[in-house]
N, CA, C and O atoms as CSV, one atom per row, in Angstrom:
chain,resi,resn,atom,element,x,y,z
A,1,MET,N,N,-59.871,38.518,-1.175
A,1,MET,CA,C,-59.386,39.770,-1.631
A,1,MET,C,C,-60.287,40.881,-1.074
A,1,MET,O,O,-61.512,40.758,-1.080
A,2,ILE,N,N,-59.677,41.945,-0.602
A,2,ILE,CA,C,-60.401,43.067,-0.030
A,2,ILE,C,C,-60.726,44.057,-1.153
A,2,ILE,O,O,-59.839,44.491,-1.888
A,3,LYS,N,N,-62.000,44.404,-1.272
A,3,LYS,CA,C,-62.412,45.363,-2.307
A,3,LYS,C,C,-62.459,46.764,-1.715
A,3,LYS,O,O,-62.748,46.936,-0.531
A,4,PHE,N,N,-62.174,47.761,-2.538
A,4,PHE,CA,C,-62.224,49.141,-2.044
A,4,PHE,C,C,-62.966,50.022,-3.034
A,4,PHE,O,O,-63.072,49.724,-4.223
A,5,ARG,N,N,-63.483,51.136,-2.479
A,5,ARG,CA,C,-64.279,52.049,-3.267
A,5,ARG,C,C,-63.387,53.034,-4.066
A,5,ARG,O,O,-63.583,53.238,-5.264
A,6,ARG,N,N,-62.404,53.633,-3.362
A,6,ARG,CA,C,-61.521,54.597,-4.034
A,6,ARG,C,C,-60.251,54.804,-3.263
A,6,ARG,O,O,-60.163,54.465,-2.083
A,7,ILE,N,N,-59.271,55.358,-3.925
A,7,ILE,CA,C,-57.980,55.732,-3.305
A,7,ILE,C,C,-58.135,57.165,-2.823
A,7,ILE,O,O,-58.525,58.041,-3.594
A,8,ILE,N,N,-57.833,57.409,-1.556
A,8,ILE,CA,C,-58.043,58.740,-0.956
A,8,ILE,C,C,-56.920,59.692,-1.303
A,8,ILE,O,O,-57.188,60.801,-1.765
A,9,GLU,N,N,-55.670,59.303,-1.098
A,9,GLU,CA,C,-54.527,60.160,-1.313
A,9,GLU,C,C,-53.648,59.595,-2.409
A,9,GLU,O,O,-53.799,58.426,-2.765
A,10,PRO,N,N,-52.737,60.381,-2.956
A,10,PRO,CA,C,-51.815,59.828,-3.963
A,10,PRO,C,C,-51.017,58.653,-3.440
A,10,PRO,O,O,-50.695,58.603,-2.253
A,11,ILE,N,N,-50.698,57.721,-4.293
A,11,ILE,CA,C,-49.939,56.524,-3.921
A,11,ILE,C,C,-48.489,56.905,-3.658
A,11,ILE,O,O,-47.878,57.626,-4.446
A,12,GLU,N,N,-47.937,56.416,-2.543
A,12,GLU,CA,C,-46.561,56.699,-2.156
A,12,GLU,C,C,-45.713,55.422,-2.180
A,12,GLU,O,O,-46.242,54.317,-2.302
A,13,LYS,N,N,-44.412,55.588,-2.064
A,13,LYS,CA,C,-43.446,54.496,-2.000
A,13,LYS,C,C,-43.656,53.489,-3.139
A,13,LYS,O,O,-43.774,52.285,-2.907
A,14,ILE,N,N,-43.700,53.994,-4.340
A,14,ILE,CA,C,-43.938,53.174,-5.522
A,14,ILE,C,C,-42.670,52.436,-5.924
A,14,ILE,O,O,-41.602,53.033,-6.060
A,15,GLU,N,N,-42.808,51.093,-6.116
A,15,GLU,CA,C,-41.690,50.238,-6.542
A,15,GLU,C,C,-42.137,49.329,-7.662
A,15,GLU,O,O,-43.267,48.841,-7.651
A,16,ILE,N,N,-41.266,49.092,-8.631
A,16,ILE,CA,C,-41.552,48.120,-9.688
A,16,ILE,C,C,-41.157,46.745,-9.186
A,16,ILE,O,O,-40.025,46.540,-8.747
A,17,ILE,N,N,-42.100,45.790,-9.249
A,17,ILE,CA,C,-41.868,44.424,-8.776
A,17,ILE,C,C,-41.373,43.540,-9.914
A,17,ILE,O,O,-40.464,42.731,-9.724
A,18,ALA,N,N,-41.976,43.693,-11.112
A,18,ALA,CA,C,-41.622,42.823,-12.227
A,18,ALA,C,C,-41.801,43.609,-13.546
A,18,ALA,O,O,-42.575,44.563,-13.613
A,19,ARG,N,N,-41.085,43.193,-14.561
A,19,ARG,CA,C,-41.185,43.798,-15.889
A,19,ARG,C,C,-41.363,42.733,-16.939
A,19,ARG,O,O,-40.857,41.618,-16.809
A,20,ARG,N,N,-42.079,43.080,-17.971
A,20,ARG,CA,C,-42.284,42.271,-19.175
A,20,ARG,C,C,-42.498,40.796,-18.932
A,20,ARG,O,O,-43.546,40.420,-18.406
A,21,PHE,N,N,-41.560,39.947,-19.287
A,21,PHE,CA,C,-41.735,38.493,-19.275
A,21,PHE,C,C,-41.716,37.892,-17.883
A,21,PHE,O,O,-42.001,36.703,-17.738
A,22,SER,N,N,-41.396,38.652,-16.863
A,22,SER,CA,C,-41.469,38.162,-15.477
A,22,SER,C,C,-42.896,38.192,-14.941
A,22,SER,O,O,-43.163,37.654,-13.867
A,23,ILE,N,N,-43.828,38.823,-15.688
A,23,ILE,CA,C,-45.201,38.941,-15.259
A,23,ILE,C,C,-45.992,37.706,-15.704
A,23,ILE,O,O,-45.987,37.341,-16.880
A,24,ASP,N,N,-46.667,37.077,-14.747
A,24,ASP,CA,C,-47.430,35.854,-15.040
A,24,ASP,C,C,-48.602,36.104,-15.988
A,24,ASP,O,O,-48.889,35.272,-16.849
A,25,GLU,N,N,-49.282,37.243,-15.837
A,25,GLU,CA,C,-50.490,37.530,-16.611
A,25,GLU,C,C,-50.190,38.351,-17.862
A,25,GLU,O,O,-51.084,39.038,-18.356
A,26,LEU,N,N,-49.001,38.308,-18.377
A,26,LEU,CA,C,-48.610,39.166,-19.494
A,26,LEU,C,C,-49.480,38.966,-20.731
A,26,LEU,O,O,-49.921,39.948,-21.327
A,27,THR,N,N,-49.737,37.730,-21.129
A,27,THR,CA,C,-50.563,37.506,-22.334
A,27,THR,C,C,-51.984,37.972,-22.115
A,27,THR,O,O,-52.603,38.508,-23.034
A,28,LEU,N,N,-52.518,37.783,-20.920
A,28,LEU,CA,C,-53.858,38.244,-20.608
A,28,LEU,C,C,-53.936,39.770,-20.690
A,28,LEU,O,O,-54.893,40.309,-21.244
A,29,LEU,N,N,-52.945,40.463,-20.148
A,29,LEU,CA,C,-52.910,41.927,-20.184
A,29,LEU,C,C,-52.815,42.431,-21.612
A,29,LEU,O,O,-53.519,43.367,-21.992
A,30,ARG,N,N,-51.950,41.818,-22.404
A,30,ARG,CA,C,-51.791,42.263,-23.792
A,30,ARG,C,C,-53.062,41.991,-24.606
A,30,ARG,O,O,-53.442,42.817,-25.436
A,31,ASP,N,N,-53.718,40.863,-24.387
A,31,ASP,CA,C,-54.943,40.551,-25.103
A,31,ASP,C,C,-56.085,41.494,-24.733
A,31,ASP,O,O,-56.843,41.930,-25.600
A,32,LYS,N,N,-56.202,41.802,-23.461
A,32,LYS,CA,C,-57.320,42.615,-22.984
A,32,LYS,C,C,-57.119,44.109,-23.202
A,32,LYS,O,O,-58.059,44.797,-23.601
A,33,PHE,N,N,-55.898,44.639,-22.947
A,33,PHE,CA,C,-55.653,46.065,-22.966
A,33,PHE,C,C,-54.703,46.528,-24.071
A,33,PHE,O,O,-54.670,47.717,-24.388
A,34,GLY,N,N,-53.933,45.618,-24.661
A,34,GLY,CA,C,-52.910,46.005,-25.628
A,34,GLY,C,C,-51.615,46.390,-24.915
A,34,GLY,O,O,-51.397,46.013,-23.763
A,35,GLY,N,N,-50.768,47.133,-25.597
A,35,GLY,CA,C,-49.528,47.578,-24.987
A,35,GLY,C,C,-48.429,46.529,-25.047
A,35,GLY,O,O,-48.685,45.349,-25.288
A,36,ARG,N,N,-47.210,46.980,-24.825
A,36,ARG,CA,C,-46.077,46.088,-24.916
A,36,ARG,C,C,-45.250,45.997,-23.626
A,36,ARG,O,O,-44.924,44.896,-23.183
A,37,ASN,N,N,-44.914,47.124,-23.027
A,37,ASN,CA,C,-43.996,47.142,-21.889
A,37,ASN,C,C,-44.734,47.232,-20.567
A,37,ASN,O,O,-44.757,48.289,-19.935
A,38,TRP,N,N,-45.334,46.136,-20.148
A,38,TRP,CA,C,-46.086,46.099,-18.901
A,38,TRP,C,C,-45.146,45.956,-17.723
A,38,TRP,O,O,-44.095,45.325,-17.828
A,39,ARG,N,N,-45.535,46.554,-16.581
A,39,ARG,CA,C,-44.816,46.451,-15.328
A,39,ARG,C,C,-45.800,46.112,-14.226
A,39,ARG,O,O,-46.937,46.583,-14.235
A,40,LYS,N,N,-45.366,45.296,-13.276
A,40,LYS,CA,C,-46.160,45.078,-12.050
A,40,LYS,C,C,-45.531,45.979,-10.998
A,40,LYS,O,O,-44.315,45.987,-10.802
A,41,VAL,N,N,-46.402,46.745,-10.322
A,41,VAL,CA,C,-45.937,47.792,-9.429
A,41,VAL,C,C,-46.652,47.694,-8.078
A,41,VAL,O,O,-47.782,47.213,-7.995
A,42,LYS,N,N,-45.973,48.158,-7.021
A,42,LYS,CA,C,-46.614,48.214,-5.719
A,42,LYS,C,C,-46.397,49.593,-5.115
A,42,LYS,O,O,-45.445,50.293,-5.459
A,43,GLY,N,N,-47.299,49.976,-4.206
A,43,GLY,CA,C,-47.220,51.258,-3.521
A,43,GLY,C,C,-48.152,51.245,-2.315
A,43,GLY,O,O,-48.851,50.266,-2.051
A,44,GLN,N,N,-48.141,52.370,-1.587
A,44,GLN,CA,C,-48.967,52.476,-0.376
A,44,GLN,C,C,-49.840,53.707,-0.463
A,44,GLN,O,O,-49.419,54.746,-0.972
A,45,ALA,N,N,-51.087,53.584,0.046
A,45,ALA,CA,C,-51.994,54.721,0.026
A,45,ALA,C,C,-53.152,54.470,0.994
A,45,ALA,O,O,-53.403,53.335,1.398
A,46,PHE,N,N,-53.851,55.546,1.358
A,46,PHE,CA,C,-55.083,55.433,2.105
A,46,PHE,C,C,-56.207,55.126,1.112
A,46,PHE,O,O,-56.317,55.764,0.064
A,47,VAL,N,N,-57.041,54.137,1.459
A,47,VAL,CA,C,-58.161,53.757,0.596
A,47,VAL,C,C,-59.450,53.749,1.412
A,47,VAL,O,O,-59.426,53.543,2.625
A,48,GLU,N,N,-60.579,53.976,0.731
A,48,GLU,CA,C,-61.876,53.873,1.373
A,48,GLU,C,C,-62.471,52.536,0.975
A,48,GLU,O,O,-62.638,52.239,-0.208
A,49,LEU,N,N,-62.789,51.728,1.989
A,49,LEU,CA,C,-63.381,50.410,1.758
A,49,LEU,C,C,-64.889,50.570,1.534
A,49,LEU,O,O,-65.446,51.636,1.797
A,50,PHE,N,N,-65.541,49.526,1.056
A,50,PHE,CA,C,-66.980,49.590,0.829
A,50,PHE,C,C,-67.765,49.702,2.145
A,50,PHE,O,O,-68.937,50.080,2.144
A,51,THR,N,N,-67.106,49.367,3.270
A,51,THR,CA,C,-67.761,49.504,4.574
A,51,THR,C,C,-67.739,50.942,5.077
A,51,THR,O,O,-68.377,51.262,6.080
A,52,GLY,N,N,-66.996,51.822,4.371
A,52,GLY,CA,C,-66.887,53.222,4.771
A,52,GLY,C,C,-65.616,53.530,5.557
A,52,GLY,O,O,-65.305,54.692,5.816
A,53,GLU,N,N,-64.889,52.487,5.933
A,53,GLU,CA,C,-63.637,52.673,6.666
A,53,GLU,C,C,-62.567,53.237,5.749
A,53,GLU,O,O,-62.546,52.956,4.551
A,54,ILE,N,N,-61.671,54.045,6.331
A,54,ILE,CA,C,-60.494,54.529,5.608
A,54,ILE,C,C,-59.285,53.832,6.239
A,54,ILE,O,O,-59.022,53.973,7.433
A,55,ARG,N,N,-58.563,53.084,5.418
A,55,ARG,CA,C,-57.439,52.282,5.905
A,55,ARG,C,C,-56.211,52.542,5.059
A,55,ARG,O,O,-56.314,52.937,3.898
A,56,PHE,N,N,-55.011,52.310,5.669
A,56,PHE,CA,C,-53.748,52.431,4.957
A,56,PHE,C,C,-53.429,51.050,4.396
A,56,PHE,O,O,-53.428,50.073,5.145
A,57,ALA,N,N,-53.161,50.946,3.109
A,57,ALA,CA,C,-52.988,49.633,2.475
A,57,ALA,C,C,-51.830,49.626,1.485
A,57,ALA,O,O,-51.413,50.658,0.961
A,58,GLU,N,N,-51.326,48.405,1.253
A,58,GLU,CA,C,-50.341,48.173,0.185
A,58,GLU,C,C,-51.139,47.755,-1.048
A,58,GLU,O,O,-51.929,46.813,-1.001
A,59,LEU,N,N,-50.920,48.467,-2.144
A,59,LEU,CA,C,-51.639,48.192,-3.396
A,59,LEU,C,C,-50.695,47.586,-4.419
A,59,LEU,O,O,-49.512,47.925,-4.458
A,60,HIS,N,N,-51.206,46.704,-5.235
A,60,HIS,CA,C,-50.470,46.128,-6.366
A,60,HIS,C,C,-51.287,46.406,-7.633
A,60,HIS,O,O,-52.516,46.357,-7.592
A,61,TRP,N,N,-50.636,46.691,-8.729
A,61,TRP,CA,C,-51.319,46.912,-9.992
A,61,TRP,C,C,-50.365,46.720,-11.156
A,61,TRP,O,O,-49.156,46.577,-10.973
A,62,TYR,N,N,-50.923,46.718,-12.348
A,62,TYR,CA,C,-50.138,46.627,-13.574
A,62,TYR,C,C,-50.250,47.966,-14.276
A,62,TYR,O,O,-51.302,48.603,-14.230
A,63,GLU,N,N,-49.159,48.410,-14.938
A,63,GLU,CA,C,-49.232,49.643,-15.705
A,63,GLU,C,C,-48.404,49.511,-16.963
A,63,GLU,O,O,-47.433,48.757,-17.025
A,64,CYS,N,N,-48.821,50.270,-17.969
A,64,CYS,CA,C,-48.148,50.277,-19.255
A,64,CYS,C,C,-48.201,51.691,-19.811
A,64,CYS,O,O,-49.202,52.385,-19.636
A,65,HIS,N,N,-47.150,52.123,-20.472
A,65,HIS,CA,C,-47.092,53.435,-21.046
A,65,HIS,C,C,-48.225,53.603,-22.066
A,65,HIS,O,O,-48.417,52.757,-22.940
A,66,GLY,N,N,-48.962,54.697,-21.942
A,66,GLY,CA,C,-50.063,54.968,-22.867
A,66,GLY,C,C,-51.365,54.318,-22.486
A,66,GLY,O,O,-52.404,54.647,-23.058
A,67,ILE,N,N,-51.345,53.390,-21.522
A,67,ILE,CA,C,-52.539,52.697,-21.098
A,67,ILE,C,C,-52.894,53.047,-19.664
A,67,ILE,O,O,-54.072,53.202,-19.344
A,68,GLY,N,N,-51.908,53.173,-18.798
A,68,GLY,CA,C,-52.152,53.558,-17.406
A,68,GLY,C,C,-52.211,52.372,-16.462
A,68,GLY,O,O,-51.760,51.273,-16.784
A,69,LYS,N,N,-52.786,52.624,-15.271
A,69,LYS,CA,C,-52.868,51.591,-14.232
A,69,LYS,C,C,-54.071,50.698,-14.522
A,69,LYS,O,O,-55.140,51.182,-14.895
A,70,ARG,N,N,-53.887,49.404,-14.346
A,70,ARG,CA,C,-54.977,48.436,-14.528
A,70,ARG,C,C,-54.923,47.384,-13.428
A,70,ARG,O,O,-53.847,47.073,-12.916
A,71,LYS,N,N,-56.062,46.844,-13.067
A,71,LYS,CA,C,-56.195,45.755,-12.104
A,71,LYS,C,C,-55.572,46.110,-10.747
A,71,LYS,O,O,-54.745,45.363,-10.223
A,72,ILE,N,N,-55.973,47.247,-10.189
A,72,ILE,CA,C,-55.465,47.669,-8.872
A,72,ILE,C,C,-56.163,46.824,-7.800
A,72,ILE,O,O,-57.383,46.655,-7.810
A,73,LYS,N,N,-55.345,46.297,-6.870
A,73,LYS,CA,C,-55.903,45.490,-5.798
A,73,LYS,C,C,-55.159,45.740,-4.493
A,73,LYS,O,O,-53.991,46.126,-4.506
A,74,ILE,N,N,-55.826,45.523,-3.380
A,74,ILE,CA,C,-55.204,45.631,-2.066
A,74,ILE,C,C,-54.495,44.301,-1.787
A,74,ILE,O,O,-55.112,43.236,-1.809
A,75,LYS,N,N,-53.208,44.386,-1.530
A,75,LYS,CA,C,-52.448,43.199,-1.166
A,75,LYS,C,C,-52.550,42.925,0.323
A,75,LYS,O,O,-52.733,41.782,0.741
A,76,ARG,N,N,-52.427,44.009,1.146
A,76,ARG,CA,C,-52.612,43.840,2.581
A,76,ARG,C,C,-52.899,45.199,3.243
A,76,ARG,O,O,-52.516,46.244,2.718
A,77,LEU,N,N,-53.561,45.171,4.372
A,77,LEU,CA,C,-53.805,46.380,5.142
A,77,LEU,C,C,-52.625,46.609,6.070
A,77,LEU,O,O,-52.156,45.670,6.712
A,78,LEU,N,N,-52.145,47.814,6.151
A,78,LEU,CA,C,-50.910,48.113,6.905
A,78,LEU,C,C,-51.149,48.754,8.273
A,78,LEU,O,O,-50.196,48.910,9.037
A,79,ASP,N,N,-52.372,49.125,8.605
A,79,ASP,CA,C,-52.595,49.759,9.902
A,79,ASP,C,C,-53.230,48.813,10.904
A,79,ASP,O,O,-53.482,49.200,12.045
């Protein structure tokens, strides 16, 4: 897994991949963060890696109303 320091620009091309019971980590998310209506989402943005490079990447994360984005990770680099 590629680690990154921060997201440079707003995330674009946002799509919902899965909702509620289609999410594998649903019980873990509910136990750790609370919330009920979790979604797995993907999008694209420029990110700064720990090496200092700025790359365009596809990001995946979980989000829930009232809780926000959690467990953001780079799925793949697109450039």
